[in-house]
N, C-alpha and C positions, 0 to 999 in steps of 0.2 A: 568784162563783158565777154560772153561766149560768142564766137563768130561762126556758129553753125548755120546751116542753110536756112532754117526756120527764122532765126534771129535776123539774118541779113535780108531775107524776104520781107519780114515785118518792117524793118527799117526802110527798105526800098519803097514800100507802100505808104509809110506814115511820116517819115522824116522830111522836113522842109527842104533840106539840101538835096536829097535824092529826088524829090518831086521837081525841083528846079532843073536838075540835070536831065530829067526825062521829058521836060516840057519842050515846046516848039521854040522857046526863047533861049535855050541853052547856048547856041552859037553866039548870040548877041551878048549874053552875060560873059561868056568866056572871052570874047573879043575885048569887051570893056575892061575886064580884070587884067588881061594881058597888057593892054595899052596903058592902063592907069598905074599898074604896080610893077610889072615885069620889065617892060621896055625902058622906063626911066630908072629902074633898079631901086625903087623905093619900097621897102618892105616893113618898115617900122616907124613908130612915132619918135620924134626927138624927145629926149629926156629933159624935163623942165628942172631948172635949178632953183 
C-alpha cells in the first residue's frame, strides 16, 4: 500500500478505525482498551491444547 497523502486522506475518511479515532468517543474507547489490555498486561489469547 502506498502511503501518500491521497491514500492516507482516503483512509482517514473511510476506514472504520480512523472514524473511531476521530469520533467524540475516542477517549472512552482508548481508556477502555488501556484498562482492559495494557494495565493487566494481557495482549493475547492463551493457546488451546
